N, C-alpha and C positions, 0 to 999 in steps of 0.2 A: 325303861330297863328291861324288862322282858324281853322288846324288840333285841337290847345292845347287847344279851347273855346270848339270843338266839343266833344271831351272827358270831357269833364267836364262838360257837358252837359247832355252829359250820364250816369256817373255816380251818376250826380243826379238822374236821374230816378232812375236808381236800389237801390239804398243808403234809407236805411230807419234814417230821422234825428228824432231828440230827440223831435220835437214840436208834427209833423206828427203821433210819437211811442206812443207820450202820447193822444191828441185829435182823434185818428181814433181808436187807438189797446187800450190805455190803460184803459181810464174811460167806454166805450162801451163794450167793452170783462170781466175787472175784476170787477163783484161787493165791493164793499166795502164791505159787512161784512166780506168776508171770506180774503179779507187782514191782520183781526186780525189776522183769522186764521194761517193762512201760516208764519206772522208777529213772532208768538209764538213759537219756536221751538218744544217742548216737547208738545204743542197742534196738530202742524203738525205730527210729528212722529208718537202719536196716530192714527189717521185718516188716515196716508198711512197702519200701520201694520194693523189695519182692515181692508184695501181692500186688504192686504196679499201683500203686497209692500214690500219689504227686507229694513231694516233702521239697522245702529249703536244700536246696544243693549246700554240702561241709563243703568245707577250707583244710582245715587239719582238723587233730584231736592232739592236745596237747597233755602227757603224762605226767611228766617227772618236772623240778623245779629248771632243773638242765635246759628244758628246750625253751626259758625264755631267753638264752643267750642268746637264740637263732627267731627271736621275735622280729625283727624287721625285716629280715630275711624271708621269713614265712607271710609276712601281709604284705612283703614287695611292695607295686606299685595302688592296688587296691586303694580307691576312694571312701568305700563304705561299706559294713561286713557286720554282722552281730558276736559279740563275747558272750556266751554264756556255762553257764557249769549244769557240769553234767549229771550230775543227781538236784541241782536245784530246784527250787518248788515255789509258788505262789510269786516269780516274775523277780526275787533275790537272787543281784551277782549277775542280771545281764546288764551290758551298756553296748549302746546302742551310737550305734559310730558312722554317720551321713554326708562327710565330707571330712578334704584334706582343705588346710588353713597354712601355705608353707609346710613345717614341720611338725605342726601341732594338727590334731586330728579331731572334728568337730562332732561333741553328741545331737541326739536329735532336741535339746531343750534349747539347742545353738554354744552351751560354753562349749572351751576347747580343752584336752586335755594332750601332757605330753606323751613318746613312746614311754620313758620311765614312769605314766601314772599308769599305762596299758600293763608293763611290766609286773606293776603292781598289782594291782587287781587281777591278774591273772595270778600271781602268788597266794592271793588270799582264797581265789576259789579251788587252788590244787589242796593245798591247809587245810580246807573242808569248812569254811567260814560261811559258805551257803548250803550246803550239803543235807541234805534232809538230815541227816543225822550227828551233823558235825565231823564226819570221817575225809579222807584225802580223798578228795574228788580231780575232776579231769576238766581241761577247758575245751572246747566245741566252739569252732570258729564257723561261723555260717553265713551262706547268705540274705543280705537283706531286706526286705520285703520291699518294692516303692510299690502304695499305698493308691489301689481301686479309687479313681475321682468321685465316683459314687457316696463311699463311705470317707472317703479322706476327707472330704469337704464339709464331714461334721465331728472330725477328729481333729485333736490337741498337738502339731508336730511330734505326731508316730505314725503307727498303722494298727488301726486295730482291729479286733480276729473277731470270730463268731462260733460263742460257746456252744454246744449241741451235748443233747444230756442223749445217752444213746442207754436204753435197756434191755439188751437181750436180743441185740441187736438194731434196736425200734427208736427211731427218734421220737423222744415225749416233750420234749421244753426247747429251747432253744433262745439263745440274748447275745447281743455287741455290746462288742467290751470296751467302749473308748475312750482311748488315752485321753488325761487334761494336763494343763500346768501341775497339780499339785500332783502326778504319776511319774512322770519328769519324763513322759512321752513313751510311758510304759502302759499297757493296757487291762492291769490286775488289777482289778476292785481295791481290794487289802489294802495296796497305795497310792491308793485318790480316785486309781478309774471309776469310771460311769458306767455303768448296768439297762442296758435297754432291752426288753422283752421282742422279740420276733413270731410270726403271725405264722406258726410253725403252715398253713396253708396256702399264703397269700405273699408269703416273704417278706414282708413289710411290718416297719418298727408300729408298735402298740404301745406300751410305756415305758418311763425313767424311773431309774435310782440311783441317789446319790447318795452314800455315808451312809444307808438305810430310806432316807428323804425322797417322797416323791419330785418328779422335775418333769420340763417339757423341751426342757430348752438347755444346751450346754455350755458348762459354768462358764470358760474362757470364752468364747467363739459366739455364745448371747444367741447363736442358728436355732431353728428347731431338732427338735431326733425323733418325732414322731410322723406316720405316714412315705414314712420313706420308705423304698422297696428295695430290698438288699438284692444286686446283679447274681444270674447266675442261682439262683437259691437251689433248684433241683438237684444240681449237679454238687450245691452244696451239704444236702442232707443225704445223697445217695453216698457221698465220700463216707459221709461220716459211720454211714451205719456199712462199706464196708469192713472201715475198722474196725468191730466187731469181730468179720471173718477172720482178717490178718493176726488178731491177738483178742482173744475171746474171753475177755472179761464184762461179766456179765451190765456190772453198773458200771459203767465211764464217761468221763466227760471230754468230748475232742474240742479241740481246739481249729479252724478253718481260719485264715488266710485270704484274701483273695487280695492277689499280684494283677497291676495293672497290665502285667501282661501273660505271666503262667498263666492266671485262672486261679482256679481254690487251691493251695497248699495246704497238710498238716502239720501246722505247726505243732503241737505238741499231744500226748491225751493225760487222762487228769484219770489216777483208778482211784480217790476218795473226791468226788468234785465237790463244793459248796452245793449249800441249798439257795441261796440271795438269787440265782435264775429264776425261783419262783415271784419273787418280790418285784423281779424287774416286767413281772407275763401279769401280774396283777391278780396271779390265782395260783394252786397247790398242785402238786405233780402226782399228786400219793395215785388220787384214784385211776387215771392213767396207766400208773405202771402196776397198777394189782391186776387191772384187768388185761395188761401183757401176760403176767404172773399164769393168766387161764386161758391165754391162745397157746396155739403148739406151731410157735410162732420157729419152730427147729424146720417144721414142711417147709416156709415161706421163699419166698426167692425174696432179692432184696429191693425190687420196687415196693414188692408186696408189703413187710414189714414198713418203709416210708408211706406208702396207702392210709397203713393201719396209722404209722403213728400220728398223722394229720387228722384222719378222720375223729381218732380218740383227744386229740388238741382240739380240734373245733368243740366235739363237743363241752371240752375242758370248758373252754375259754365261753361257750354261750352261755353253762349251768352258771358260771361265775358272773355274767352282765345279768340277769333272770333274777337274781340274788341279790346283788345292788338293789336292781330299780323298786322288788320288793321289801 
Protein backbone atom coordinates (compact mmCIF):
# COMPACT_ATOMS: atom_id res chain seq x y z
CA UNK A 1 0.00 0.00 0.00
CA UNK A 2 2.88 2.37 0.79
CA UNK A 3 4.35 1.80 -2.69
CA UNK A 4 0.93 2.46 -4.25
CA UNK A 5 0.50 5.82 -2.56
CA UNK A 6 4.09 6.75 -3.37
CA UNK A 7 3.29 6.16 -7.04
CA UNK A 8 0.13 8.27 -6.77
CA UNK A 9 2.14 11.13 -5.28
CA UNK A 10 4.72 10.87 -8.06
CA UNK A 11 2.01 10.98 -10.72
CA UNK A 12 0.42 14.03 -9.11
CA UNK A 13 3.78 15.81 -9.18
CA UNK A 14 4.33 15.22 -12.90
CA UNK A 15 0.75 15.49 -14.23
CA UNK A 16 -0.88 18.79 -15.17
CA UNK A 17 -4.40 19.06 -13.73
CA UNK A 18 -7.23 21.23 -15.02
CA UNK A 19 -7.11 23.78 -12.19
CA UNK A 20 -3.36 24.30 -12.53
CA UNK A 21 -3.74 24.45 -16.32
CA UNK A 22 -6.21 27.30 -15.95
CA UNK A 23 -4.59 29.27 -13.13
CA UNK A 24 -0.90 28.80 -13.90
CA UNK A 25 -0.85 28.67 -17.69
CA UNK A 26 -4.08 29.74 -19.42
CA UNK A 27 -4.76 32.94 -17.51
CA UNK A 28 -1.18 34.30 -17.32
CA UNK A 29 -0.06 33.35 -20.82
CA UNK A 30 -3.13 33.59 -23.07
CA UNK A 31 -4.20 37.21 -23.69
CA UNK A 32 -8.00 37.41 -23.84
CA UNK A 33 -8.13 39.31 -27.18
CA UNK A 34 -6.34 36.40 -28.89
CA UNK A 35 -9.05 33.95 -27.84
CA UNK A 36 -11.37 35.64 -30.33
CA UNK A 37 -8.77 35.21 -33.09
CA UNK A 38 -8.26 31.50 -32.49
CA UNK A 39 -11.93 30.77 -31.81
CA UNK A 40 -12.88 32.14 -35.26
CA UNK A 41 -11.34 29.64 -37.68
CA UNK A 42 -11.34 31.86 -40.83
CA UNK A 43 -9.55 34.67 -38.97
CA UNK A 44 -6.99 32.27 -37.51
CA UNK A 45 -6.36 30.73 -40.93
CA UNK A 46 -5.75 34.14 -42.46
CA UNK A 47 -3.28 35.05 -39.70
CA UNK A 48 -1.42 31.76 -40.15
CA UNK A 49 -1.37 32.04 -43.95
CA UNK A 50 -0.03 35.59 -43.71
CA UNK A 51 2.85 34.21 -41.64
CA UNK A 52 3.61 31.62 -44.31
CA UNK A 53 2.20 28.69 -42.33
CA UNK A 54 0.39 26.17 -44.57
CA UNK A 55 -3.38 25.76 -44.01
CA UNK A 56 -6.18 24.03 -45.99
CA UNK A 57 -7.67 26.20 -48.75
CA UNK A 58 -11.04 27.78 -47.97
CA UNK A 59 -13.62 27.55 -50.77
CA UNK A 60 -16.29 29.81 -49.28
CA UNK A 61 -17.60 31.43 -46.11
CA UNK A 62 -21.38 31.63 -45.67
CA UNK A 63 -22.59 34.31 -43.28
CA UNK A 64 -26.40 34.45 -43.60
CA UNK A 65 -29.26 32.05 -44.23
CA UNK A 66 -29.86 33.64 -47.64
CA UNK A 67 -26.51 32.27 -48.80
CA UNK A 68 -27.92 28.74 -48.57
CA UNK A 69 -30.14 29.36 -51.59
CA UNK A 70 -26.91 29.31 -53.63
CA UNK A 71 -25.33 26.31 -51.90
CA UNK A 72 -25.57 24.06 -54.95
CA UNK A 73 -24.00 26.77 -57.10
CA UNK A 74 -21.25 27.36 -54.52
CA UNK A 75 -20.39 23.67 -54.35
CA UNK A 76 -20.45 23.35 -58.12
CA UNK A 77 -18.95 20.06 -59.26
CA UNK A 78 -16.79 19.53 -56.17
CA UNK A 79 -16.80 15.88 -55.21
CA UNK A 80 -15.20 16.30 -51.80
CA UNK A 81 -15.03 19.09 -49.23
CA UNK A 82 -15.48 19.84 -45.54
CA UNK A 83 -18.26 21.85 -43.92
CA UNK A 84 -17.51 23.26 -40.48
CA UNK A 85 -18.71 26.02 -38.15
CA UNK A 86 -16.41 29.03 -38.00
CA UNK A 87 -16.67 29.15 -34.20
CA UNK A 88 -17.17 25.46 -33.46
CA UNK A 89 -15.20 23.43 -30.95
CA UNK A 90 -14.46 19.78 -30.32
CA UNK A 91 -15.40 18.73 -33.85
CA UNK A 92 -19.08 19.56 -33.38
CA UNK A 93 -20.85 20.40 -36.64
CA UNK A 94 -17.99 19.22 -38.86
CA UNK A 95 -19.25 17.32 -41.91
CA UNK A 96 -16.76 15.57 -44.20
CA UNK A 97 -17.88 14.81 -47.76
CA UNK A 98 -15.59 12.39 -49.59
CA UNK A 99 -17.44 11.81 -52.88
CA UNK A 100 -20.69 12.07 -54.83
CA UNK A 101 -23.13 9.33 -55.76
CA UNK A 102 -25.37 10.83 -58.41
CA UNK A 103 -27.13 13.75 -56.74
CA UNK A 104 -26.23 12.52 -53.25
CA UNK A 105 -23.12 13.36 -51.24
CA UNK A 106 -21.09 10.61 -49.56
CA UNK A 107 -19.88 11.20 -45.98
CA UNK A 108 -16.63 9.85 -44.56
CA UNK A 109 -18.67 7.18 -42.77
CA UNK A 110 -20.01 5.92 -46.10
CA UNK A 111 -23.58 7.14 -45.62
CA UNK A 112 -25.12 9.60 -48.09
CA UNK A 113 -26.88 12.94 -47.67
CA UNK A 114 -28.82 15.16 -50.06
CA UNK A 115 -28.12 18.76 -50.98
CA UNK A 116 -31.18 19.73 -48.93
CA UNK A 117 -29.73 17.91 -45.92
CA UNK A 118 -26.44 19.79 -46.38
CA UNK A 119 -28.37 23.06 -46.48
CA UNK A 120 -30.23 22.12 -43.28
CA UNK A 121 -26.93 21.33 -41.59
CA UNK A 122 -25.47 24.66 -42.69
CA UNK A 123 -28.61 26.40 -41.42
CA UNK A 124 -28.03 24.88 -37.98
CA UNK A 125 -24.44 26.10 -38.04
CA UNK A 126 -25.54 29.63 -38.92
CA UNK A 127 -28.07 29.56 -36.07
CA UNK A 128 -25.23 28.81 -33.64
CA UNK A 129 -26.04 25.18 -32.84
CA UNK A 130 -22.32 24.30 -32.69
CA UNK A 131 -20.68 27.59 -31.72
CA UNK A 132 -18.88 27.99 -28.42
CA UNK A 133 -21.59 30.20 -26.88
CA UNK A 134 -24.52 29.23 -29.11
CA UNK A 135 -24.35 32.61 -30.87
CA UNK A 136 -24.95 33.12 -34.58
CA UNK A 137 -22.11 31.60 -36.56
CA UNK A 138 -20.69 31.26 -40.07
CA UNK A 139 -20.19 28.25 -42.34
CA UNK A 140 -16.71 27.46 -43.61
CA UNK A 141 -16.31 25.31 -46.73
CA UNK A 142 -12.77 24.10 -47.20
CA UNK A 143 -10.41 21.62 -48.82
CA UNK A 144 -10.72 18.01 -47.65
CA UNK A 145 -7.33 16.71 -46.59
CA UNK A 146 -6.18 13.52 -48.35
CA UNK A 147 -4.67 11.41 -45.60
CA UNK A 148 -1.00 10.43 -45.76
CA UNK A 149 -0.84 6.66 -46.41
CA UNK A 150 1.19 5.90 -43.27
CA UNK A 151 -1.26 7.53 -40.87
CA UNK A 152 -4.24 6.67 -43.04
CA UNK A 153 -3.44 2.97 -42.58
CA UNK A 154 -4.21 3.22 -38.85
CA UNK A 155 -7.28 5.46 -39.21
CA UNK A 156 -10.90 4.47 -39.80
CA UNK A 157 -12.55 6.36 -42.71
CA UNK A 158 -11.21 9.74 -41.79
CA UNK A 159 -8.13 11.90 -41.53
CA UNK A 160 -6.06 11.68 -38.34
CA UNK A 161 -4.40 14.78 -36.99
CA UNK A 162 -1.40 15.47 -34.81
CA UNK A 163 -2.15 17.53 -31.70
CA UNK A 164 0.99 19.33 -30.55
CA UNK A 165 0.89 21.01 -27.15
CA UNK A 166 2.93 24.23 -27.38
CA UNK A 167 3.97 26.34 -24.38
CA UNK A 168 5.67 29.70 -25.00
CA UNK A 169 6.55 28.52 -28.48
CA UNK A 170 8.08 25.25 -27.27
CA UNK A 171 6.47 21.93 -28.29
CA UNK A 172 6.19 19.96 -25.04
CA UNK A 173 4.00 16.97 -25.93
CA UNK A 174 2.22 15.47 -28.93
CA UNK A 175 -0.29 12.79 -29.87
CA UNK A 176 -2.07 11.51 -32.96
CA UNK A 177 -5.86 11.57 -32.84
CA UNK A 178 -7.29 8.69 -34.86
CA UNK A 179 -10.85 8.56 -36.25
CA UNK A 180 -12.91 5.49 -35.38
CA UNK A 181 -16.27 4.05 -36.37
CA UNK A 182 -17.78 5.62 -33.23
CA UNK A 183 -16.40 9.08 -34.08
CA UNK A 184 -17.94 8.99 -37.59
CA UNK A 185 -14.60 9.60 -39.28
CA UNK A 186 -13.64 12.53 -37.04
CA UNK A 187 -10.49 12.63 -34.95
CA UNK A 188 -11.88 14.30 -31.83
CA UNK A 189 -11.37 12.21 -28.69
CA UNK A 190 -14.59 13.13 -26.90
CA UNK A 191 -16.53 11.96 -29.95
CA UNK A 192 -14.94 8.52 -29.81
CA UNK A 193 -11.59 9.12 -31.48
CA UNK A 194 -8.42 7.44 -30.24
CA UNK A 195 -5.39 9.23 -28.80
CA UNK A 196 -1.90 7.87 -29.49
CA UNK A 197 1.15 9.43 -27.85
CA UNK A 198 4.18 10.29 -29.98
CA UNK A 199 7.79 10.33 -28.81
CA UNK A 200 8.76 13.95 -29.40
CA UNK A 201 12.36 13.09 -30.29
CA UNK A 202 11.85 10.11 -32.61
CA UNK A 203 8.39 10.87 -33.97
CA UNK A 204 7.28 7.29 -33.20
CA UNK A 205 3.96 6.36 -31.57
CA UNK A 206 4.27 5.01 -28.02
CA UNK A 207 0.97 4.58 -26.16
CA UNK A 208 -2.71 4.48 -27.09
CA UNK A 209 -5.81 5.49 -25.13
CA UNK A 210 -9.47 5.08 -26.07
CA UNK A 211 -12.13 6.42 -23.75
CA UNK A 212 -9.65 6.53 -20.88
CA UNK A 213 -8.54 2.92 -21.38
CA UNK A 214 -5.07 1.97 -22.63
CA UNK A 215 -4.94 0.14 -25.96
CA UNK A 216 -2.27 -0.92 -28.45
CA UNK A 217 -4.59 -1.64 -31.43
CA UNK A 218 -7.20 0.31 -33.37
CA UNK A 219 -10.69 -0.69 -32.17
CA UNK A 220 -12.11 -1.09 -35.70
CA UNK A 221 -9.13 -2.02 -37.85
CA UNK A 222 -7.38 -4.28 -35.35
CA UNK A 223 -4.00 -2.99 -36.52
CA UNK A 224 -1.23 -2.04 -34.06
CA UNK A 225 -0.97 1.69 -33.39
CA UNK A 226 2.30 1.60 -31.42
CA UNK A 227 5.70 1.84 -33.13
CA UNK A 228 4.49 3.82 -36.15
CA UNK A 229 6.95 6.43 -37.43
CA UNK A 230 5.17 9.68 -38.28
CA UNK A 231 6.38 11.09 -41.64
CA UNK A 232 7.92 14.59 -41.73
CA UNK A 233 7.96 14.75 -37.94
CA UNK A 234 10.54 17.51 -37.54
CA UNK A 235 8.60 19.65 -40.01
CA UNK A 236 5.38 19.10 -38.02
CA UNK A 237 7.06 20.24 -34.78
CA UNK A 238 8.57 23.27 -36.49
CA UNK A 239 5.21 24.34 -37.92
CA UNK A 240 3.57 23.95 -34.52
CA UNK A 241 6.26 26.12 -32.91
CA UNK A 242 5.84 28.77 -35.62
CA UNK A 243 2.14 29.08 -34.80
CA UNK A 244 3.10 30.80 -31.55
CA UNK A 245 4.96 33.47 -33.50
CA UNK A 246 1.92 34.06 -35.73
CA UNK A 247 -0.64 34.09 -32.90
CA UNK A 248 1.24 34.50 -29.59
CA UNK A 249 -0.90 32.45 -27.24
CA UNK A 250 1.44 31.11 -24.58
CA UNK A 251 -0.41 27.84 -24.09
CA UNK A 252 -2.13 26.27 -27.08
CA UNK A 253 -2.87 23.08 -28.92
CA UNK A 254 -1.96 23.02 -32.60
CA UNK A 255 -3.74 20.48 -34.79
CA UNK A 256 -1.63 19.50 -37.80
CA UNK A 257 -2.86 17.19 -40.56
CA UNK A 258 -0.55 15.41 -42.98
CA UNK A 259 -1.88 15.65 -46.52
CA UNK A 260 -0.71 13.01 -49.02
CA UNK A 261 0.26 15.69 -51.56
CA UNK A 262 0.58 18.98 -49.68
CA UNK A 263 2.35 17.74 -46.57
CA UNK A 264 1.71 19.21 -43.10
CA UNK A 265 -1.18 21.69 -42.83
CA UNK A 266 -2.44 23.45 -39.70
CA UNK A 267 -6.08 22.51 -39.41
CA UNK A 268 -6.82 24.73 -36.43
CA UNK A 269 -5.55 25.94 -33.06
CA UNK A 270 -7.03 25.51 -29.61
CA UNK A 271 -6.58 28.12 -26.89
CA UNK A 272 -7.98 25.75 -24.23
CA UNK A 273 -6.23 22.44 -25.01
CA UNK A 274 -7.37 19.39 -23.07
CA UNK A 275 -5.13 17.19 -20.97
CA UNK A 276 -5.88 13.70 -22.30
CA UNK A 277 -2.65 14.06 -24.24
CA UNK A 278 -0.86 13.11 -21.01
CA UNK A 279 -2.70 9.78 -20.84
CA UNK A 280 -1.84 9.09 -24.46
CA UNK A 281 1.84 9.64 -23.71
CA UNK A 282 1.91 7.73 -20.44
CA UNK A 283 3.44 10.62 -18.48
CA UNK A 284 2.64 14.14 -17.37
CA UNK A 285 3.68 17.41 -18.95
CA UNK A 286 3.75 19.65 -15.88
CA UNK A 287 7.49 19.48 -15.17
CA UNK A 288 8.40 20.18 -18.78
CA UNK A 289 6.19 23.27 -18.78
CA UNK A 290 7.61 24.50 -15.49
CA UNK A 291 11.12 24.16 -16.95
CA UNK A 292 10.08 26.11 -20.07
CA UNK A 293 8.70 28.78 -17.74
CA UNK A 294 12.17 29.17 -16.20
CA UNK A 295 13.93 29.49 -19.56
CA UNK A 296 14.53 32.67 -21.57
CA UNK A 297 12.77 31.21 -24.61
CA UNK A 298 12.06 34.67 -26.08
CA UNK A 299 15.69 34.81 -27.22
CA UNK A 300 15.61 31.35 -28.81
CA UNK A 301 15.18 30.57 -32.49
CA UNK A 302 12.39 28.25 -33.60
CA UNK A 303 14.90 25.41 -34.05
CA UNK A 304 16.23 25.97 -30.52
CA UNK A 305 12.72 25.93 -29.08
CA UNK A 306 11.95 22.65 -30.83
CA UNK A 307 15.22 21.16 -29.57
CA UNK A 308 14.41 22.29 -26.02
CA UNK A 309 10.98 20.68 -26.18
CA UNK A 310 12.43 17.40 -27.41
CA UNK A 311 15.06 17.39 -24.67
CA UNK A 312 12.50 18.02 -21.92
CA UNK A 313 10.07 15.44 -23.30
CA UNK A 314 12.85 12.85 -23.46
CA UNK A 315 13.79 13.56 -19.88
CA UNK A 316 10.15 13.28 -18.72
CA UNK A 317 9.70 10.01 -20.58
CA UNK A 318 12.87 8.51 -19.12
CA UNK A 319 11.90 9.54 -15.58
CA UNK A 320 8.45 8.05 -15.99
CA UNK A 321 9.87 4.78 -17.35
CA UNK A 322 12.37 4.47 -14.49
CA UNK A 323 9.61 5.04 -11.94
CA UNK A 324 7.45 2.35 -13.49
CA UNK A 325 10.35 -0.08 -13.26
CA UNK A 326 10.93 0.87 -9.65
